[in-house]
N, C-alpha and C positions, 0 to 999 in steps of 0.2 A: 571665829569659827561658828558656823551655823549648825553643823551636824558632826557627830563623832560615830565612827563604826569601830566597835571593840571586839576583837576575837579573844577567846579565853575569858569571857566576862564572868564565868561562874567561879573562877579561881580567885585567890586572895588579892593579887594586884589588879587584875581586870575588874573585879567587883568594886574595889575601893576607887578605882578610876571612874567607873560608871557612876557611882554615887556622887563623886565630886563634880563631875560634869553635869549631872542632873541638877545638882544644887545651884549651878551657874546658869540654869535655864537653857542648856544646850540640848538639842534633839539628839537622843542616843539610840543607836541600834546595837544591840548586843548579839553576838554570835557565839554559840557554844555547842558542844557535842551532846549535852544532856537534853533529853526531852523534858520540858517543864510545862506544867499547867499554869493557868492564870494566878492561882493562889501562891504557887511556888515563886513565880516571877515577882509578885508583889512583896512576898516575904524576903526574897533575896536582895532586891534593889530598893525597897522602900517606896517605890512608886512604879506605876505601870510604865514599862518601856517596850519598845519593839524588840522582841526576842525571836531569833531565828536559829533553829537547830540545824546544824550542818557541819560537815568536815571540810576544812579549808584546803585539803590536799587536792581537791578537784576544782579546776579552774571554772568549770561550769557553774559552780556555786555562785560566783560573782556575777555571771551572766544572768542567773535566775534572779538575784537580788536587783540587778539593774532592770531587767524585764518587768518585774513586779513593782518597779518604781519605789522600792524601799530606800535605795540610795539616790539622793537628789543630785543628779548630774548638773554641773555648772555652778553649784553653790560652794560656799567655803566649807568643804568637808575635810575631815582628818581621819585617817585610818590608823588605828593602834593595833599592832600585831605582836 
């Protein structure tokens, strides 16, 4: 896996998963409902990750992530929801 996209990354399980994948040198994109600044992201994940604030109920959210090239199409990516 080259990249992991994790929804609910500020919750207990999502956060633990993000930290584990970061330790394995996997590129992690975290998606959450909370607005977080850079310091909060660093404190929550231990390292800087790509963090996107959005609600997953809207399919347009994925379109925005793809358009902004945050999700690498064609790579070995895994989506954790």
